Each structure stands twice: as structure tokens, then as C-alpha cells.
C-alpha positions, -999 to 999 in steps of 0.1 A, spaced: 232 139 -58 204 119 -41 185 117 -74 216 105 -92 221 78 -67 185 67 -69 187 66 -107 217 43 -105 198 20 -81 168 19 -104 189 10 -134 205 -18 -114 171 -31 -103 158 -30 -139 187 -51 -151 176 -78 -127 139 -74 -131 134 -70 -168 136 -107 -176 103 -111 -157 86 -95 -186 92 -127 -205 88 -152 -177 71 -136 -147 79 -148 -112 79 -114 -96 56 -125 -68 47 -157 -49 20 -166 -76 49 -174 -100 26 -174 -131 55 -176 -155 37 -157 -182 53 -139 -211 40 -103 -207 57 -93 -239 35 -118 -258 4 -105 -241 0 -134 -217 -18 -125 -184 -13 -140 -150 -33 -136 -118 -27 -99 -117 -37 -95 -154 -8 -71 -160 10 -64 -192 42 -46 -200 27 -11 -194 15 3 -161 -23 3 -159 -38 28 -135 -72 41 -126 -67 74 -107 -39 97 -96 -52 120 -69 -42 140 -38 -54 117 -10 -65 133 23 -75 101 41 -43 82 46 -24 83 79 -18 119 89 19 115 85 13 107 49 -17 129 40 -9 159 63 -26 169 95 -60 180 82 -94 167 90 -111 168 56 -146 168 72 -140 199 93 -113 225 100 -75 218 99 -63 201 130 -29 217 129 -27 249 108 11 249 110 14 215 94 11 208 57 -22 195 44 -14 191 8 -23 154 7 -6 122 -4 0 120 -42 -17 87 -46 -16 65 -78 -40 37 -79 -28 8 -101 -52 -17 -116 -50 -54 -111 -38 -74 -81 -18 -105 -73 -38 -114 -42 -75 -105 -49 -91 -104 -15 -128 -113 -18 -138 -83 3 -116 -57 -14 -130 -21 -13 -109 -14 -44 -125 -43 -63 -131 -21 -94 -94 -21 -98 -81 -53 -82 -108 -76 -97 -124 -57 -126 -90 -42 -137 -106 -8 -146 -81 17 -158 -59 29 -186 -24 18 -198 3 45 -196 37 45 -211 67 52 -187 68 87 -201 31 93 -193 35 78 -158 65 100 -151 45 130 -161 17 119 -138 42 117 -109 55 152 -117 20 167 -120 12 154 -85 44 169 -72 35 203 -88 1 201 -71 19 201 -37 18 164 -29 37 154 2 49 121 -13 41 97 -42 20 69 -29 21 38 -52 -10 17 -44 -6 -20 -54 27 -15 -72 44 -49 -71 29 -63 -103 36 -30 -121 71 -27 -107 91 -27 -140 71 1 -157 70 20 -124 108 19 -121 112 31 -157 88 60 -150 106 69 -117 140 70 -136 125 95 -160 109 115 -133 141 118 -113 158 131 -144 132 158 -146 134 170 -111 113 146 -90 123 148 -53 95 135 -31 95 105 -8 83 73 -26 57 53 -6 53 16 -15 17 7 -5 13 -30 -8 -7 -61 2 27 -76 13 22 -108 -7 57 -103 -21 90 -120 -26 120 -110 -5 142 -113 -36 121 -87 -54 120 -63 -25 157 -66 -20 162 -49 -53 142 -19 -41 166 -10 -13 176 27 -16 147 34 -40 117 31 -17 116 56 11 85 45 30 71 10 31 33 8 38 24 -29 38 -9 -45 49 -5 -74 72 -39 -90 66 -40 -125 80 -21 -146 105 -37 -180 101 -38 -200 69 -75 -206 74 -83 -169 74 -61 -163 43 -76 -193 25 -112 -181 33 -106 -145 21 -80 -149 -7 -75 -186 -15 -39 -181 -6 -32 -200 26 5 -192 23 -2 -155 27 15 -150 61 44 -172 51 53 -147 24 41 -115 39 59 -120 72 92 -125 54 85 -95 31 78 -72 60 110 -84 78 129 -73 46 111 -39 46 121 -35 82 157 -44 75 158 -17 48 138 10 67 138 2 105 134 38 117 106 63 111 119 97 102 98 129 99 103 165 87 95 195 108 58 192 98 56 157 111 53 143 76 71 109 72 102 109 51 112 73 55 104 42 75 79 14 79 42 17 87 23 -16 89 -14 -15 84 -39 -41 96 -76 -40 88 -98 -56 115 -122 -82 101 -155 -93 118 -150 -123 140 -112 -125 135 -100 -108 167 -77 -137 175 -60 -133 141 -55 -96 148 -40 -102 183 -16 -127 168 -5 -102 141 0 -75 167 21 -98 189 41 -110 159 51 -75 150 60 -67 186 81 -99 189 97 -100 155 102 -64 145 101 -35 169 77 -15 190 90 16 172 76 7 138 44 25 128 13 4 134 -20 15 118 -50 -3 131 -80 2 108 -117 0 116 -129 9 82 -141 -26 71 -173 -27 52 -185 -57 32 -175 -51 -5 -176 -72 -37 -179 -109 -27 -171 -112 10 -172 -148 24 -203 -155 45 -183 -153 77 -175 -116 72 -208 -105 56 -214 -83 86 -202 -52 104 -171 -51 125 -176 -52 163 -166 -19 179 -158 -39 211 -134 -62 192 -117 -32 176 -112 -14 209 -99 -46 225 -73 -50 197 -62 -13 201 -59 -17 238 -37 -48 233 -14 -28 211 -13 0 236 -5 -24 264 24 -39 244 38 -3 241 38 5 204 54 40 201 37 51 169 1 39 167 -26 51 143 -62 43 151 -97 50 137 -117 54 169 -152 49 152 -165 23 129 -171 33 93 -203 31 73 -205 20 37 -209 56 25 -180 70 44 -154 92 26 -128 64 28 -150 40 7 -140 48 -29 -160 46 -61 -135 44 -89 -162 50 -115 -161 87 -104 -135 113 -114 -127 118 -77 -133 84 -61 -134 97 -25 -160 121 -9 -136 149 1 -152 180 14 
């Protein structure tokens, strides 16, 4: 019954979204390209989903990947450790200059898949024991993704769907995903227009991302878990600390507390390492002192579900991917 309801919602969403293949205004970039004629906008996407890797990911938040430390022994042997079924899509509508996934977001590495092939990829991950299907950078591939999900549901797909996004989205587009997406996993990257301009050349980032995350919260205000503490639905907001931008981080944390709820998931990430073409201001390591100060601020405000990375990460850490390799992460 649940699958049938989702199929109906997907079909409704596709009715509204399909015209964007001919005049694309899916996201705030509003490139207005005709994908059916091979025109490419900022994201460089066509009519087919283009993806690089589909893997079981053991380095997401534990409620997504399972409670297992991939560098040592399982932390909780009674909890599932099957990993998040993560699909990395190529291209990006934001293109952060420091992106650790630059091989995909900037270089557009990957292969085009038909909806049938993408549906099969989803079902294979499910058969491998994935806890969920984690769609990384899905917005610009939304139409072929929905077509694939419709086919997958008809063939027995039943896992939670995670929408892993940079949050540079339109509310009108997200509204059509209500009842389809189970877990929203947005980044909230920048608060100030200066920070966004420096790192992405999109000074309007917070203007759009804040409204987008409010819409995600409207749809999924409450975190829900199964008996193994794996998330089934809800909102988890990620924020990557950047060197010298503690004030921006504090403003983001306070905005979430004041405009959403202390019950949303908040993931504060220390894994920044300079990648690709970082602006001069962030061509350095993150300060551990700044990271700890930001975490303490979130704790003082009283966030109920807080994910932290207590140590800084080196450039060769297991969470720094290389998408030229068959397995892009250094899992043990």
C-alpha cells in the first residue's frame, strides 16, 4: 500500500516536472536550457541520470550508515552495520570551489544511465543490505531519478529514500517531493552573502537554502528511528566548518535553533580539507579550537540530536574520496 501511494505521488510530481526538460528552471540558477535538445546549463545535466558510483557507504552519520566504526570493531553489535546505499550523481548546480567531490561536481565524471538501469542500481543496493538509498546531489537529476524510483517501487523497493543536497533549491520543486522523500539531508553551507560569493559565486545561497530547509522541515519535522536506531524519516542538517568562518557557523546554528527546532538533527562536520580550487582565505586547515567552540555553542543552545566529528581530518582520511577508484573511500 505504501509503495502504491508513493508511485502515485511520483507520477503526480513527474507531470509537473517534466516540462523542465524543455525549459529548465528546476533550481535557482534558472538556466532555461532545453535538455531534450542537448543544451547544458550550470549543472551540465541532460535527460538521463549521470552517476559515478553506487556503493554501501560506512562514513555517513551513524543513523544512516549503521553503528559501526569502519576503522575498528563494531561499536554496537546489536545494531545494523550494512551501510547507506549511496548513489553519487555527477554535475552540480552550485559548484563550491573547495568541493571534495570535484571529480563529479566540476569534472562531471560518470556514466549516463536510463531509468531502467538506475532502478536496477537501486534494487541491487537494497539486495546488498543497504539501510536506505542515499541520493547525493539529486536535484538536477530529479526527473530521471523519479522515473527510476517509480520502476523500483513496482519491483519491490521498500527502503527509506534520503535526499542528500547542497540545499540550493527552489521551494516549488521541493513541494512536489512531499510524501516521496523520507529523509532530508541538506547542507547549510554559508550564512553571509560574502562567504557564499567567495566560495561559490552565488551570494544568494542563504536566501534560497534557508527557504528550502524550512520546506523540508515542514514536510519532515520529526526524526523517527527503527529499533536499531537507523533513521526512517526526518531532517538532518549538515554544516561543514570552514577555516576562519566561525562567525558564519555560529549564525547558521542560531538560525536553525530560532527558525526550525532544537529537535532537528544537526551534523557539525570537521572534515574540511582544501580540495580543487579553494579561495585563498580557506587554503589552510580548520582550527580545532574553532570547531570545538562551534560544537559547544550548539550544545549550549540545547540541540537534542547532535552529530560531531571530534577530531580534525587529514587529506588522506577515509572520508576523502577518490572517484577515479572503483571504491572511492578507504574502508577497512
